[in-house]
C-alpha positions, 0 to 999 in steps of 0.5 A: 145112656137114653137119658144122658142124651136127654140131659144134654139136650135139655141143657141145650148142649146138642148142636142139633138143638142150637140149630133148631132154636136159631131156625125157630127164632129166623121162622117165628120171632123176626119182626119184618124190620129185623128181616129187611135189615138182615136182608131176607125180607122176601124169604118164606118158608116153615121152620124146617126151611129156615133150619136148612138155611140156617145150617147151610149158611154157618157151614159156608161160613166155617169152609171160609174161616177154619185154617186147618182141614181136618175131621172133626167128627172123630179123633185125628190119627198122627198122619191126618194130623200131619196133613192138617198141619200142612194145610194151614191157611194164613187167610182163612185165619185172618178171615176168622179173626176179622169176623170175630172182631166184627162180631164183639165191635158190633155193640159199640155202635150202641154207646151213646155218641156223648159217652163215646167222645169222653174216652181217653184211650186207655185199654187193659189187655190179657189172655184167658182160657177158652176150655173145650171139653175132652181130653188134652192133645199131645203138645205141638212137638209130638206130631207122631202121636194121635189126638186125643181131643175131637179138636185136633188143633187144640192146645193144652193150658196149664195155670203157671209159667206161660200156659203152654201145657206139657201133659200134666194131668191138671192141663185143660184142653182149649184155646187162649183168647187175647181180650182187649178192654176199655179202662177208666180215663183216670184211677181218680174217676172209675165210673168215667168210662164202661168196661167194654171188650173192643178186640179179640185174638185167638191162639194156642195156649202160651203161643203169645208171639202174634196175638197180642199185637193182632188184638191191638190192631183191631183195637186200634183200628176201632178208636182213634183215641191212644193212651195207656195199655196195662199188662202183666209181667208176660207182655214185657217179656216179649219180644220188642219188635213183636209187641212193644215197637208196633204198639208204640208206632200205634201211639201207645205207652205201657204200664208194666210189672217186673219180675225181681230179675228184670229190676234195676239198671235195664239199659242205657244209651249215651248219657241215659240209663233205663232203670225200673222201666223209667229214663234217668241220667246216668249221673243218679247215685248207685243206691237209687239204681238198686232200690228194688233189689235192696229192698227184696234182700232186706237191707232197707226198710219200706220207708227208706224204700219209698223215700229213695223212690221219690228221690230218683224223680230229680234225675228222670226224664220226662215224656214229651208227648206220645210216640209217632207213627215210627215209634220214636218219642222224645224226653225232656232232661232234668234240670241238674243245676240243683242235683247231686251228680256221682260219677258212674264209673267211681261213684264219686261226686262230680264237682261240676254239673254235667251239661245236657241237651234239652230232649232226649229222642228214643228211636227203635233203630238198634238193638241197644234202643230196643232193649230199653223199649222193651221195658220202658214204663210210662210211670216209675215202678212201684210209686203211688201213680204207678200202683194207681194205674196198674191196679186198673188191669185188673179191669180186664181180668174181671171182665173175662171172669164176668163173661165166663160166669154161669150167671152171664154167658157161661162162656167158662162151661166147656160143655156149652161150646163142644170141641168144633175148632178154631173158628167155632171157638172164635165165634162162639166167644166173640159172640159171649163178649159181645153180649157182655158188652151189651149188657155192660152198656146198659148198666153204665147208662143206668148208673149214670142216670142214677147219678142224676135222677133220684133212684126212685124216679127210675122204678117201673110204674105198678101194674095195679091202677085206681078206679079212674085207671091211674097207676098206684104210687110206690109204697115207699114215696 
């Protein structure tokens, strides 16, 4: 038993060892300039004194940022869990989210201005598991059961579906973190901007009603640029008033993927229809509206599929700028004078070209328009342009894996962040993503320098010197 405790201490998992390590840093390793910056220049004391100061400061923060009041040192009974649910404070949760995003955004100020000015505003958004040690709690609806994890408010995560665990043996205890990362300005310019985490939101696994919007709000408050949001199928399945409408009001447009049942005609208003995420005139022939379903059913070949997708372009409405602050956006009608148009009711070809206005206004004012906004895609689905842009969504997944890797911040190791509650997990993850940001900024600057300078120019000077004290050259020069 003592050996197990010693091993845990050696791995740095014991909370007291972490407090002592930071106390030693505050006591012995801070420079006068750093002390001045932190506002502790006049404080004195030994390492034990600094331990107490740090311990009290951290617990004051936790007192102000834990949304639920619950004992974190013992397993909560069903009665204690119900009391904790009733104690929920949205004010404390908002405060925790604010501090969490201050932490992750702090390193962004170190990004050189000449690089910062090149940002086009594109981001990718995804959720990732923040796993904690211990067994999973009963699901949220089982309020009459005692909690099985020391973090009484943590949820259960499952890999499939919408990640809300229901008690399977493969479920994992933890929280889910929405992460917003910057992506390159164009698929054809993969090194145009560094991959940086710009905003976070923490919630129970599968509870994605508000987290994506909250994370995007923190990003939008930090950056003025408005580009594209690249997301997976989970997000265009959201209620439009919770995610699509508010993010469009911020000025963003979306790049989505769809389930097969979501393809084809997805809505319509007046003489405009939504097919596979893009707006077309309603006189587009039927066989161009069912391309994806026909291909999946084996009715057409890949070659025919691609040709039909390309044929849609002549019926497509084109974006006129970005959405405004009310979420409204104008689109240009296509020129139909040289296009074959068909009666949507009979399928017969029209003998006269339909008359259309110059622009179409999509405004989130009614249920019909909101159904269109829910699935509206910046690019025609499955076209080469869509594939190039949607492929950049992988940056957010690779960034999450990068932060979790044991060779980096090891956020994926639950033994490194014990079950200590919402605020602890939020700040722990934020610090990990902040450290990753610093490393990515340095790596990006180095990569940019390598383009300009010869690689050997950046080599560290040799330690060995000649008889005159001059550094010896590298042998490969």
